[in-house]
N, C-alpha and C positions, 0 to 999 in steps of 0.2 A: 434261047431259054437260059435264064440265069438261075443257078442253084441258090438256095437259102431264102430267107425272108426278105421282103422289101421294106421292112420297118425294124426298129429297135426299141426295146422297152427298158426302162430303168426307173429308180426311185426319183421323185421330184417333190418339191414343196413350193407352194404359193403363199406360205406364211401359216400362222397358226389357225386352226379351225375355230369357229365361234364357240365360246365357252370352254376352250381348251385351257387347262390349268398351267399357270406360270410355275415351273418346277424349281425356280430359284427362290421363290417367296419364302422368307424366314429361314434361309439357309446360312451357313457360315461363309463369310467373305473377309479377305484381308489383302493388304497391299504388300509391296516389296519389303518394307520394314516390319512386316508381321503386325502392322497396326490394324486392329479390327475395322472392317469396312461394312459391317452388317447393314448399315442404313441404305446401301445401294440395292438391297434386296428386300426392302420393307414394304413395297407396294405404293410408296408415296413419291411422286415425281419431284417434289421440292426439297427433299432432304438429300443433300449431296455429300460425297466423300471426296476429299482432295488428298492425293498421295503425298507422302513426305519426300519420296524419291523424285529428283528433277531430271535425271537422264534416263530415257527409255523406261518410264514407269509402267507398272502393271498392277492389275487387281485380279485376284483369283477368287472364284466361287466354288465351294465344295458342295456338290449335290449329295443327297442322302443315300443314293444307290446308283448303280450302273445305268446310264441313259444313252440312248441313240438320239443325238441332237439334230434337229432339222431347221430351226429358226431361232435367231437371237435378236432381241431388241435392246438397244442401249440409248439412254437419254443422258445428255450432258447439259451443262449450264451454258455452253458456247458450242459453236460448230465443232464436231468431234474430229480429232486428227485421224489419220489413217490407222485403223486398229488391225492388229493381227490377232485372230481368235483361234486358240487351240483347245482341243478336248483331249486330256491325257496325252499331250505332245503330238496328237494328230492334228494336222492343219485343217481348219474349216475353210475349204476353198469357197470364197464368197461369191455369190451371184446376187442380182437384184439389190446391189448396194445402194442404199439411200442415205439420208442423213442420220436415221436412227435404226433402221431395220436391216438385218443381214440374214440372208438365207444361205445355207450350205449346199453346194452341188454334190457333195458327198455327205454321208450321214455318219460322222465320226462317233465313236462310242467311248464313254468314260465317265468319271465322276468329278474331275477337276477341270474347270473351264477357266482359261486365262485370257485376259484382255490386255494386250501389250501395245504400247504406243511407240513403235520404233521410230527413231529419228527425232522424237520430241525432246526438247531441252528445257522443259518446264514441267510444272506439276500437272498431273492428269486429274480432272474433276469429272466424276460420273454421278448422276443423280438417281438413276434406276437401271437395273439390269433385269431383263426377262429372258428366260430360256424355255424353249418348247421342244418336246420330243417324246419318245416312248421309253418307258422303263424296261430294262433288261429283266429277264426272268430270274427270280430268286425264290428260295423256299420260304414258306410261311413257318411259323413256330409249330412244333410238333403238337398234335392233339393229345388229349388225355388218354391214358391206357384204359382199355375196356376191361370189363370184369373177367376174372379167370374162368375159362370154359369148363373146368372140372370142380365139383363140390368137394372131392377128397382126392388126395394124392397130387401128383404133378399135372399141371395143365398148361395152356398157352394163353397169353394175353397179347393184344395188338394195339397199335396206334398208327396214325397216318398224318401226312402233311400235304399241302397243296403247292404247286409250282405257279407262282403269280408273276404276271408281267405281260409284255406284248411282243417280244422278240427273243430269239436265242433258245437255250435249253438249260435245264437245271441238272447239273451232275449230281449223282448220288441216288439214294433210295427214297421212295415215297411211302414205304410201308416197313414197319418193324415188328418183330415178334419177340417175346421173352417168355422164359419159363416162369410159372407161378405156382403157388401152393397155398390154399386157403386154410390149411390146418396148421 
């Protein structure tokens, strides 16, 4: 008799789900020389960005919020060199590596995704970058204060906010109270 389970579970990804949103669409992107590279995240395959840097060039995409990345698609105008993909300096250990789609066997979390072409001694040209994953939790904006609960003298008013996202937790409070006086 062996102790323990006869199987192991862990997160996996077979690529993006149908109708899953490309999180890179219309975000900020730039190359090593801080040259704007926004066209690689515009949703159009035929608008390409070529880096100015010719030795180990890279392009960075800055997402609008903390994201747990599971799949990346990259389209180039030629066969892509071996790319190193990092998410906030966490390596995206690649599986199912094809010519354009890379899945991570870990689910790195961050906002800055870097596409580096190590060993390349020429310019890197990318035509589109798609990033798929789950948003980390973050607070929504505070709601409006409600009416003071007393007609005269001091009372209390309240407001709340929601924790939005699909993984993690939101540090801080969801509910605030404040003294109020209608007179």
